[in-house]
C-alpha positions as CSV (number, residue, x, y, z in Angstrom):
1,X,-3.4,38.5,-55.9
2,X,-5.3,39.6,-52.9
3,X,-5.4,43.1,-51.6
4,X,-3.5,42.1,-48.4
5,X,-0.9,40.3,-50.4
6,X,-0.5,43.3,-52.6
7,X,0.0,45.5,-49.5
8,X,3.0,43.3,-48.4
9,X,4.4,43.3,-51.9
10,X,4.4,47.1,-51.9
11,X,6.0,47.2,-48.4
12,X,8.7,44.7,-49.5
13,X,9.3,46.6,-52.7
14,X,9.8,49.8,-50.7
15,X,12.3,48.0,-48.6
16,X,14.4,46.6,-51.4
17,X,18.1,46.9,-50.9
18,X,20.3,48.8,-53.2
19,X,23.7,47.4,-54.2
20,X,25.8,47.2,-51.1
21,X,22.9,47.7,-48.7
22,X,22.6,45.5,-45.6
23,X,20.2,42.7,-46.4
24,X,21.4,42.1,-50.0
25,X,22.8,38.6,-50.1
26,X,25.4,39.6,-52.7
27,X,28.5,37.4,-52.6
28,X,28.4,37.0,-48.8
29,X,26.1,35.8,-46.1
30,X,22.8,34.4,-47.4
31,X,23.8,34.3,-51.1
32,X,22.8,30.6,-51.3
33,X,19.3,31.5,-50.2
34,X,18.6,34.2,-52.7
35,X,15.7,33.7,-55.2
36,X,14.6,30.4,-53.5
37,X,11.5,29.1,-51.7
38,X,11.6,26.7,-48.8
39,X,8.8,24.6,-47.4
40,X,8.7,23.2,-43.8
41,X,9.2,19.5,-43.4
42,X,9.4,19.4,-39.6
43,X,8.8,21.8,-36.6
44,X,9.9,21.0,-33.0
45,X,9.7,22.8,-29.7
46,X,12.1,21.7,-27.0
47,X,12.8,18.6,-29.1
48,X,9.1,17.7,-29.3
49,X,7.2,17.8,-32.6
50,X,5.0,20.9,-32.9
51,X,2.0,20.2,-35.1
52,X,0.9,22.9,-37.6
53,X,-2.7,23.7,-38.4
54,X,-4.1,21.0,-40.6
55,X,-3.4,21.6,-44.3
56,X,-0.8,24.3,-43.7
57,X,3.0,24.5,-44.1
58,X,5.4,27.2,-43.4
59,X,6.8,28.8,-46.6
60,X,9.9,31.0,-46.7
61,X,10.6,33.0,-49.8
62,X,13.9,34.9,-50.3
63,X,13.9,37.6,-53.0
64,X,17.0,38.2,-55.1
65,X,17.6,41.4,-53.2
66,X,17.5,39.6,-49.8
67,X,14.0,40.6,-48.6
68,X,12.1,37.7,-47.1
69,X,8.4,36.7,-46.9
70,X,7.0,33.9,-44.6
71,X,3.6,32.4,-44.7
72,X,2.0,29.7,-42.5
73,X,-1.4,29.4,-44.2
74,X,-2.9,32.9,-43.8
75,X,-0.9,36.2,-43.7
76,X,2.5,37.0,-45.2
77,X,5.1,38.6,-43.0
78,X,8.6,39.7,-43.7
79,X,10.8,42.6,-44.9
80,X,14.4,43.5,-45.7
81,X,16.6,40.9,-44.1
82,X,20.2,40.5,-42.9
83,X,21.7,37.0,-42.9
84,X,25.0,38.1,-41.2
85,X,26.6,36.1,-38.4
86,X,24.4,33.1,-39.1
87,X,21.2,34.9,-38.0
88,X,18.1,35.9,-40.0
89,X,17.2,39.4,-38.8
90,X,14.3,41.4,-40.3
91,X,14.2,45.1,-39.6
92,X,10.7,46.5,-39.1
93,X,8.8,43.4,-40.3
94,X,5.7,44.1,-42.3
95,X,2.6,41.9,-42.4
96,X,-0.6,41.6,-44.4
97,X,-3.9,42.0,-42.6
98,X,-6.0,39.1,-43.8
99,X,-8.7,37.9,-41.3
100,X,-8.3,34.2,-40.6
101,X,-9.9,31.5,-38.4
102,X,-8.6,31.4,-34.9
103,X,-6.1,28.5,-35.3
104,X,-4.4,30.1,-38.3
105,X,-4.4,33.5,-36.6
106,X,-2.7,32.0,-33.6
107,X,-0.2,30.3,-35.8
108,X,0.6,33.6,-37.6
109,X,1.3,35.2,-34.2
110,X,3.6,32.3,-33.2
111,X,5.5,32.5,-36.5
112,X,5.8,36.3,-36.1
113,X,7.3,35.9,-32.7
114,X,9.7,33.3,-34.0
115,X,10.9,35.6,-36.8
116,X,11.2,38.6,-34.4
117,X,13.6,36.6,-32.2
118,X,16.2,36.6,-35.0
119,X,16.6,32.9,-35.4
120,X,19.9,31.3,-36.5
121,X,20.0,29.6,-39.9
122,X,22.1,26.9,-41.5
123,X,21.9,25.6,-45.0
124,X,23.0,22.1,-46.0
125,X,22.4,21.4,-49.6
126,X,18.7,22.0,-50.1
127,X,17.8,21.7,-46.4
128,X,17.4,24.9,-44.4
129,X,17.1,25.0,-40.6
130,X,16.0,27.9,-38.5
131,X,16.2,27.9,-34.7
132,X,15.7,30.3,-31.8
133,X,17.1,27.9,-29.3
134,X,13.6,26.6,-28.4
135,X,11.9,26.1,-31.7
136,X,13.5,24.5,-34.8
137,X,12.0,24.7,-38.2
138,X,13.4,22.3,-40.8
139,X,12.7,23.3,-44.4
140,X,13.5,22.0,-47.9
141,X,13.9,23.8,-51.2
142,X,10.5,23.7,-52.9
143,X,12.0,22.5,-56.1
144,X,13.0,19.2,-54.5
145,X,10.4,19.0,-51.7
146,X,7.3,19.7,-53.7
147,X,7.6,20.8,-57.3
148,X,4.8,22.8,-58.7
149,X,1.9,20.6,-59.6
150,X,0.3,20.9,-63.0
151,X,-3.1,22.6,-63.2
152,X,-4.6,19.9,-65.4
153,X,-4.7,16.3,-64.2
154,X,-4.6,17.2,-60.5
155,X,-7.5,17.1,-58.1
156,X,-7.6,20.4,-56.2
157,X,-9.4,20.4,-52.9
158,X,-10.7,23.7,-51.4
159,X,-9.4,24.3,-47.9
160,X,-9.7,28.1,-47.6
161,X,-12.4,30.5,-48.7
162,X,-11.5,34.2,-49.1
163,X,-14.0,37.0,-49.0
164,X,-12.4,40.4,-49.2
165,X,-9.8,40.5,-46.5
166,X,-11.2,37.5,-44.5
167,X,-10.2,33.9,-44.9
168,X,-12.2,31.0,-43.5
169,X,-11.9,27.3,-43.4
170,X,-14.1,24.7,-45.0
171,X,-16.9,23.1,-42.8
172,X,-16.0,19.8,-41.4
173,X,-17.1,16.9,-43.5
174,X,-17.6,19.0,-46.6
175,X,-15.3,18.5,-49.6
176,X,-15.2,21.0,-52.5
177,X,-12.8,20.2,-55.3
178,X,-12.0,21.0,-58.9
179,X,-10.4,19.1,-61.8
180,X,-9.2,20.8,-65.0
181,X,-8.8,19.0,-68.4
182,X,-9.3,19.7,-72.1
183,X,-10.6,23.3,-71.5
184,X,-13.2,22.2,-68.9
185,X,-13.7,22.1,-65.2
186,X,-15.5,19.5,-63.2
187,X,-15.8,19.0,-59.5
188,X,-18.0,19.6,-56.4
189,X,-19.1,22.7,-54.6
190,X,-19.1,20.7,-51.4
191,X,-22.8,20.2,-51.9
192,X,-23.5,19.8,-55.6
193,X,-21.5,18.5,-58.6
194,X,-20.4,21.2,-61.1
195,X,-19.1,21.4,-64.6
196,X,-18.4,23.8,-67.4
197,X,-15.8,25.4,-69.6
198,X,-12.5,26.7,-68.2
199,X,-10.1,28.3,-70.8
200,X,-6.6,29.0,-69.6
201,X,-5.2,32.3,-70.9
202,X,-1.8,33.0,-69.3
203,X,-2.3,33.7,-65.6
204,X,-6.1,33.8,-66.1
205,X,-8.8,31.2,-66.4
206,X,-12.0,32.2,-68.1
207,X,-14.9,30.2,-66.8
208,X,-18.1,29.8,-68.7
209,X,-21.5,29.4,-67.1
210,X,-21.3,26.4,-64.7
211,X,-23.9,23.7,-64.5
212,X,-24.6,22.2,-61.0
213,X,-26.9,19.6,-59.6
214,X,-29.7,20.8,-57.3
215,X,-29.2,19.0,-54.0
216,X,-30.2,20.7,-50.8
217,X,-27.5,20.9,-48.1
218,X,-27.0,22.3,-44.6
219,X,-26.6,26.1,-44.2
220,X,-22.8,26.0,-43.7
221,X,-22.3,23.8,-46.7
222,X,-24.6,26.1,-48.7
223,X,-22.3,29.0,-47.7
224,X,-19.3,27.0,-49.0
225,X,-21.1,26.4,-52.3
226,X,-22.0,30.1,-52.7
227,X,-18.3,31.0,-52.1
228,X,-17.1,28.5,-54.7
229,X,-19.5,29.6,-57.3
230,X,-18.8,33.3,-56.5
231,X,-15.2,32.7,-57.4
232,X,-15.6,30.7,-60.5
233,X,-17.2,33.4,-62.6
234,X,-15.7,35.0,-65.7
235,X,-12.0,35.8,-65.6
236,X,-10.2,34.5,-62.6
237,X,-6.5,34.8,-61.7
238,X,-4.7,31.6,-60.9
239,X,-1.3,30.8,-59.4
240,X,0.3,27.4,-58.4
241,X,3.0,27.3,-55.8
242,X,4.2,23.7,-55.0
243,X,1.0,21.8,-54.1
244,X,-1.3,24.8,-53.7
245,X,-3.5,26.6,-56.2
246,X,-4.8,30.1,-55.5
247,X,-7.8,31.4,-57.4
248,X,-9.0,35.0,-57.2
249,X,-12.2,35.9,-58.9
250,X,-14.6,38.9,-59.1
251,X,-15.2,41.1,-56.2
252,X,-12.1,39.7,-54.4
253,X,-13.7,36.4,-53.9
254,X,-11.1,33.7,-53.7
255,X,-10.3,30.0,-53.0
256,X,-7.1,28.3,-51.9
257,X,-6.8,24.7,-52.8
258,X,-4.4,21.9,-52.2
259,X,-3.4,19.1,-54.5
260,X,-4.5,15.6,-54.1
């Protein structure tokens, strides 16, 4: 959806394994992971819980050809993978280049170092564990951990604002949210209430002119409102993964929202 995400997609596509290549799960190591997505349920360091940045989870996606992509709330990183000898090894990992707020940037760096260490992996049913001897990440198959939420009937709360290749968090105390039903959208910009038409056409939502109330708000909340309204214009691309909704609108303006 975003330019940075497209960059990683291209890099991963270029690294796709051909039949018999190292990194293709095939009938051997890693076959049980192929074409699955896992979400973190617990992270520990030296046996002590390691909290993630608020509103984020680690997501591991394994392509049918064995390439992997990890995300912890900002950038995607990964590449062609080998699952041999019980280790997850990515040769020449690629990463997107989305600018993030400092906490998520540091979390990206931490996750990149973990992946670069070639962690061990074990799969027990739908529970995947990755460990580098110090850090252990426990994950569960998305289909059982958090099935995709429906677009309609769900309250979607904005937690990330995307402008070009930069991603920023929502000001503390402000809540922007959207609810879709019967071809319409209602919600809040974080400052004012909004409403209008929202017609779903495949992977696009076509927004009509939105109506808003006219309250005055603090500067940082006004910036959030402008970002929300800049995204919800005309034809917008949408995608739901588990409990997250990504919207990409005109001029690469975007929003990432979480369910409930």
